[in-house]
BADOKOL-461975 format. One record per residue: residue in one letter; y negated, z negated, x negated of N, C-alpha, C in turn. Coordinates in steps of 0.2 Angstrom, whole numbers, plus 5000, padded with zeros to 4 digits. Atoms other than C-alpha are relative to their C-alpha. Example, Ala and Ser with C-alpha at 12.3 -4.5 7.8 and 13.67 -1.06 7.14 Angstrom:
A500650004996502249614938499450004996;S500650015004500549644932499549975004;
This chain:
X500550034994444444054386499850065003;X500249934998444544224395499549995005;X500650014995443344154409499449994998;X500650025003442044104397499850054995;X500249955004442044264386500550055000;X499649944999442744434385500150035007;X499949974994443344544399500449955005;X499650054995444044464415500550045004;X499449984996445644484424500249945004;X499850064996446044374439500350015007;X499850004993446844354456499849935003;X500350054997446144224468500549965006;X499550034995446944084479499449955003;X500550054996445943974492500449944999;X499950075001446043784490499849965006;X500150044994446243674504500249935000;X499750075001446543484505499849954995;X500350045006445543434490499349965004;X500450044996444543284498499449984996;X500650035004443343244483499550065000;X500649964999441543324483499950024994;X500149995007441643334464500549984996;X499450025006442743324449499849944996;X500250055004442743164441500549974994;X499750035004443543054428500849995002;X499450014997445043014439500550074999;X499749945000445443204440500250024993;X499949985006445343224422500549964996;X499450045001446543084419500750035003;X499449964997447743184431500250054994;X499849945005447643334419500349984994;X499850035006447843224404500749975000;X499350034999449443134411500550065000;X499549944999450143314415499950054995;X500149945005449643404399500650044998;X499449965002450743534392500549984996;X499550035004452343484386500349935003;X499850074996452443314398500250025006;X499949994992452543394415500650055001;X499449954998454143484422500050025006;X499949984993454343594436500850005002;X499349994998455943594446500250065002;X499849934997455843774451500550044995;X499549965004456843834436500249964994;X499750055006457943744423499750024993;X500249995006457243724406499350034999;X500649985000455443764411499549955000;X500550064999454043644408499350035000;X500649985000452343664414499449955000;X500550055000450743574410499350024999;X500849985001448843584408499850004994;X500349995006447843634394499249995001;X500850014999446043594390499650065000;X500349944999445643774390499750044994;X500349985006445143804372500650054996;X499549965003446843864365500749985001;X499350014998448743854366500249935000;X499850075001448843674360499449955002;X500550044999447243604367500249955005;X499850054995447643444376499549955001;X500750034999445843384376499750005007;X500549994994444943354394499549955001;X500750044999443243304397499650025005;X500549974994442043314411499550054997;X500449965002440743384400500250074997;X499649945003441943514392500250055005;X499549974996442943564407499650025007;X500449984994441643564422499450034998;X500649955001440343704422499850025007;X500349974993439243734437500449985006;X499650024995440343634449500750045000;X499349975001441843734442500449974995;X499650035005443243674432500450054997;X499749945004443843784418500549964996;X499450045004445543734411500650054999;X499449955001447243814406500649975002;X499350034998449043794411500550044995;X499449975005450543824398500649995003;X499350004998452243874403500450014994;X499450015006453643824390500750025003;X499549984998455243904392500549984993;X499550015006456843864380500650015003;X499449984997458143964387500350054995;X499649955005459544064377500150065005;X500049924996459444254383500750015002;X499349994998460944294393500450044997;X499649955004461444434382500249964994;X499750045006461644314368500549955002;X499550044998462544194378500750045001;X499449965000463744324383500450034994;X499749985007464044384365500449944997;X499650065003464444204360500649995003;X499350014996465744184374500550064998;X499549955003466544344369500350004994;X499850025007466644294351500549955000;X499550055000467544134356500650025003;X499349984996468744224368500350044995;X499749955005469044354354500449954995;X499750045005469444214342500749965003;X499450034996470644124355500550055000;X499549964997471544274361500450044994;X499649975006472044344343500749964998;X499550045000473244194343500550005005;X499649994994474044234359500550074999;X499649955001475544344360499750065005;X500249954995474844434376499350024997;X500749975002473144454367499449985005;X500450024995472344374382499949935001;X500050084999471644204384500249975006;X499850024995472244094396499449975004;X500550034996471344004410499649944997;X500350065004471143834400499750024995;X500349985007470643934384499350035002;X500749984997469244024395499649945001;X500450064999468643854400499849974994;X500150025005468743794383499450034995;X500549965003467643944376499449985003;X500650024996466343904390499749944997;X500350075001466143724385499850014992;X500249995007466043784366499350045000;X500649954999464643914371499449955002;X500450044997463743774381499849944995;X500250035005463743654366499650044994;X500549965005463043794355499350015002;X500750004997461643824367499749944999;X500550065000461143644367499849994993;X500350015007461043644348499650054998;X500449955001460243814347499349985003;X500750014997458843764360499749944997;X500450055003458543594352499750014993;X500449985006458043684336499450045002;X500649974999456643764345500050084999;X500049935002457143934340499950065005;X500149964995457144004357499449995005;X500550034995455643914364499450055000;X500649955000454244034371499449965004;X500650034997452443984377499650055003;X500549954997451344074389499449955003;X500550044997449644014394499550055004;X500349974996448544054407499349975002;X500650034999446644024410499950005008;X500050014992446143964427499249965001;X500750024999444443924435499949985008;X499950024993444343814450499349995002;X500650004997442743844460500049955005;X499950044995442543684470499550015006;X500450004995441043724480500250065005;X499849944996441743894486500849995002;X499350024999443543814487500550064998;X499649945002444343954477500349984993;X499750015008445443954461500150074998;X499949945004445344104449500649994995;X499450005005446944134440500150064996;X500049945005446944234425500750034998;X499449965001448444334427500250035007;X499849974995449444424440500649965004;X499650044996450444354455500750014998;X499250005002452244324451500349934998;X499750075001453344184444499649954997;X500550045004452144124432499549975005;X500450024996450844104445500349955004;X499650044996452044024456500149934997;X499950075004452443884443499349974999;X500750035000450543854440499749975007;X500250034995450143834458500449945003;X499550064998451643714461499749944996;X500350065004450943614447499349975003;X500750034997449143604455500149975006;X499950034993449843574472500249934999;X499650075001450943434466499549954997;X500450055003449643344455499349985004;X500550024997448143364465500050005007;X499950014992448943364483499550055003;X500449954996448143524488500450065002;X499549944997448743684497499650064998;X500249955002448443854489500350055003;X499849944997448544024497499750064996;X500249945005448344194488499550035005;X500549964996446844284494500050094998;X499949935001447144474496499650035005;X500449954995446444614507500149975007;X499950024994447344544522499849945002;X500350064999446844364520499350005001;X500749995000445044424517499850025007;X500249984994445044524533500149955006;X499850054994445944384544499349954999;X500650055001444444264537499450035003;X500549984997443144384541500050015007;X499950004993443744414558499949945004;X500150064997443744234562499449985001;X500650025001442044204556499650055005;X500549954997441344354566500350025006;X499649994994442444334581500350075002;X499649924999443444494579500749994998;X499250015001445144414577500450055003;X499549964997445944504591499950084998;X500049935002445244674585500350014994;X499749995006445744654567500849985001;X499250015000447544584572500350055004;X499749954997447744734583500150074996;X500049935005447444864568500750014998;X499349975002448844974563499850044994;X500149965006448945074547499750085003;X500249934997447945244549500350054996;X499849945003448545414545499350054998;X500649965001447245514537500150074999;X499849935000448245674537500350035007;X499749974994448945784550500749975001;X499450024999450645704547499949925000;X500050074997450845534557500449964995;X499650045005451345384547500749975004;X499450024996453145324551500249934996;X499950065002453245144549499549964995;X500650025005452345024536500150034995;X500049975006451845074519500649984996;X499450025004453245084506499949944996;X500150065004452444944496499849955003;X500150064995452144834511500549944999;X499650065000452644654509500249995007;X499750004993453844634524499849945003;X500150064998453444454525499349985001;X500850014998451544474526499850005007;X500250004993450744424542499250025000;X500749985000449044494537499950074999;X500149935001448344674537499950024992;X500149985007448544704518499950084999;X500149925001448544894521499250025001;X500749984999446644884525499750004992;X500249995008446444864505500050074998;X499949935002447145044503499550035005;X500449964996446045104518499249994997;X500650025003444545024510499850044994;X500249975007444645114494500050085002;X500149934998444845284502499450005004;X500650004996443445254514499449994995;X500550005004442345204499500050064996;X500049935003442845364490499750055004;X500349944995442345464505499349995001;X500750025000440745364508499550024995;X500449985006440145384490499950074999;X500149935000440445564491499650045005;X500249974994439845604508499349975003;X500650034998438445474511499549984996;X500450035005437645364499500449964995;X499750055005438045264483499849935001;X500250054999437245124490500249975007;X499850044994437944994503499649945002;X500350064996436944874514500449955001;X499650064998437744704514499849965006;X500150044994437844574528499349954999;X500550045002436544464518499450034999;X500549965000435344604518499850024992;X500049985007435644634499500350075000;X499849945001436144804492500550014994;X499549995006437644854481500050084998;X499949925002437645024471500750004997;X499449995002439345084468500250074997;X499849945003440145214457500850004998;X499450005001441945254456500250044993;X500049975006442545294438500649974996;X499650035005443745274423500850015003;X499350004998445445254433500150005008;X499849994993446245294449500850015001;X499250004999448045264455500150015008;X499949994992448745334472500750015000;X499450004998450345324480500250025007;X499849984993451345404494500249945004;X499850064997451445274508500750015003;X499449984998453045354514500549984995;X499650005005453845324498500450064998;X499649945001454345504497499750044992;X500249955005453245604484499649964994;X500150045006452945464471499349985000;X500750035001451245394463499850054994;X500449965005449945474452499549954997;X500650055003448745384440499550054996;X500549965004447145474434499549964996;X500550035005446145424419499550054997;X500649965002444445514417499449975002;X500650034999442645474417499850005007;X500150004993442545524436500750035003;X499449974997444345534442500050025006;X499949984993444045554460499650075000;X500249935000443145714456500650054997;X499449965002444845784448500350045006;X499649974995445645924459500749975002;X499450034999447245844456500049935005;X500050074996446645674464499850035007;X500049984993446045774479500550035003;X499549974998447545864480500649945002;X499550054998448545694480499849975007;X500250034994447545624495500250055006;X500049954995447745784504500850015003;X499350024999449645754503500149945003;X499950064997449445594511500049934996;X500050065004449345484496499449955001;X500650055000448245324496499949964994;X500250035007447345234482500349935001;X499750075002448245074475499549964996;X500550035004446845044463499550044998;X500549965003445245104457499549974996;X500550035004444045084443499350015004;X500749994997442145064448499549964996;X500650045003440445004442499649985006;X500450024995439444904454499449974997;X500650035002437644844453499649965006;X500350044995436944704464499649944996;X500550055003435444584461499950014992;X500249985007435144664444500549994995;X499550025005436844624437500550065001;X499549955000438044764432500849984998;X499350015001439944754432500450065000;X499549955000441344874427500649965002;X499450034998443044834435500550045003;X499549974996444644894442500249955005;X499950044994445044834459500750025003;X499349984997446944824466499949995007;X500149994993446944874484500249945004;X499750054997448144754492499949925000;X500150065003448044604482499349984999;X500750005002446144624478500049974994;X500050025007446544574460499550044996;X500549975005445244614447500250004993;X499849985007445644684430499550034996;X500549965004444644744415499349995001;X500750004998443044674422499649984994;X500450015004441544674411499349995003;X500750024997439844594414499550034994;X500449965004438544704407499349954999;X500650055001437044604398499450044996;X500549975004435344654392500049984993;X499950025008435144664372499749934998;X500350075002434044504372500249955004;X499950054995434844414385500449944997;X499550065003435544234382500449985006;X499550014994437044204392500549954998;X499750065000437744034393500650005004;X499550004996439343974400499849995008;X500250014993438443924416499850075003;X500249944997437744094418500650055001;X499449965000439444174415500449985007;X499850024994440044064430499850035006;X500549974995438744124441500150075001;X499749935000439144304436500750015004;X499449994997440944284441500049985007;X500150014993440444214457499750065003;X500349954998439344354460500450065000;X499549954999440644474456500550015005;X499550014995441944414468499750005007;X500350004993440644384482499850085002;X500249934999440044574480500550045002;X499449954997441744654481500249975006;X499850024995442144544495499550025006;X500449974995440644594505500050065001;X499849925000440944774501500650015006;X499550004995442544744510499949975007;X500250024993441844644524499650065004;X500249944997440744794527500450045003;X499449954997442244914529500349965006;X499650034994443044784541499650015006;X500450004994441544784552500050075002;X500049924998441644984553500750005003;X499449994997443544974555500249975006;X499850044993443644854569499550015006;X500549994995442244924579500150075003;X499949944998442045084589499750054996;X500249955006441145164574500650034997;X499449975002442845194568500250065002;X499849944996443145324581499650064997;X500549945003441745434573500250014993;X500049995007442045394555500750034998;X499349975002443945434555500150075000;X500049925000443745614560499750034994;X500449985006442545634547500449994993;X499650015006443645564533500650055000;X499449955000445145674539499750074999;X500349935003444045824538499950014993;X500150005008443545774521500750004996;X499349995004445345744515500350075000;X499849934999445845914522499750054997;X500449965003444446004513500450024993;X499849985007444846104497499749974996;X500350035005443546034487499449965003;X500550054997442145904489499450045003;X500649964996440846034494500250035005;X499749954995441946124506499849975007;X500250034994441445994520499350025003;X500749994999439646024519500050085003;X500149934998440046224520500450015007;X499750004994441146194535499649985005;
């Protein structure tokens, strides 16, 4: 139950089309009807996707009192595959062909013999698959925050997340959309009447060398400005080093931030590769500063944030805004129930988003014309103290 204990790692999806104001017995019954092992996805052959109660790999017990916490639904999804590995199928086929070919004068199997060999392999695959020898199970923890219309997926975006989202959309008739830096910026721009300004934004060059085309890691199908996630982490690095470690948020609260533990940077042109720095304060390493002077941009960064008296450690991925290795700090004598944990997860997500919104406000306004030259001077400086000396 990763969302209810231990460190946190998740990506988020927006949920639209769920008409109920709360989760009730009808929804619990739907989960039970599509429990792990009973529901099948049409996306990939021999793949079965179903719900779990959230406690363990074989938990098929669903109950409102168990699964609904603070207007959020905690549950799991299991993906069962029962496929014979391609290398094994190929080996079986070659063994069949070798056995047939040795009786031929030419030593080469005929067309009909090849067909016979393939049929024999298919029959063997059915037998081996029925034995369960090649069955694999993957489980993922999910948290559906009804009030905030968000789904937390305890994994990274890929084939597995696609299968999980397909099940949820089919069973609950909802629409899910991944929440990344681009979609966050778009949502913020609409709410703050800055859509045209954000829509016109293009990737920024922070060095003397202008950018040629989109970032090497950019999703060519994305229609939202995902590059703002990379720029946000570089701006945050600059801001913490040159201004203050406290950011005033839109709701008049404050967040204190420190970058630490890990930093990954990559060349947006795809020419000089990527670097990962692991240290107590990686942003202070000369090698890290040299990397951004060469034009590399942050892809992910470790950080500690403190807001409303709650401290979190986490690693933030720039474009997808995925969070990994997140730890909620507790006082020695603090009693921390599941309800408190859900509230803390909401606070963590809200805080990271509001930090990014603060950057979007700067990035899409005339203030950026003043901020950008300062960042470029800082990037070009030989060391963190050289900007002040200059």
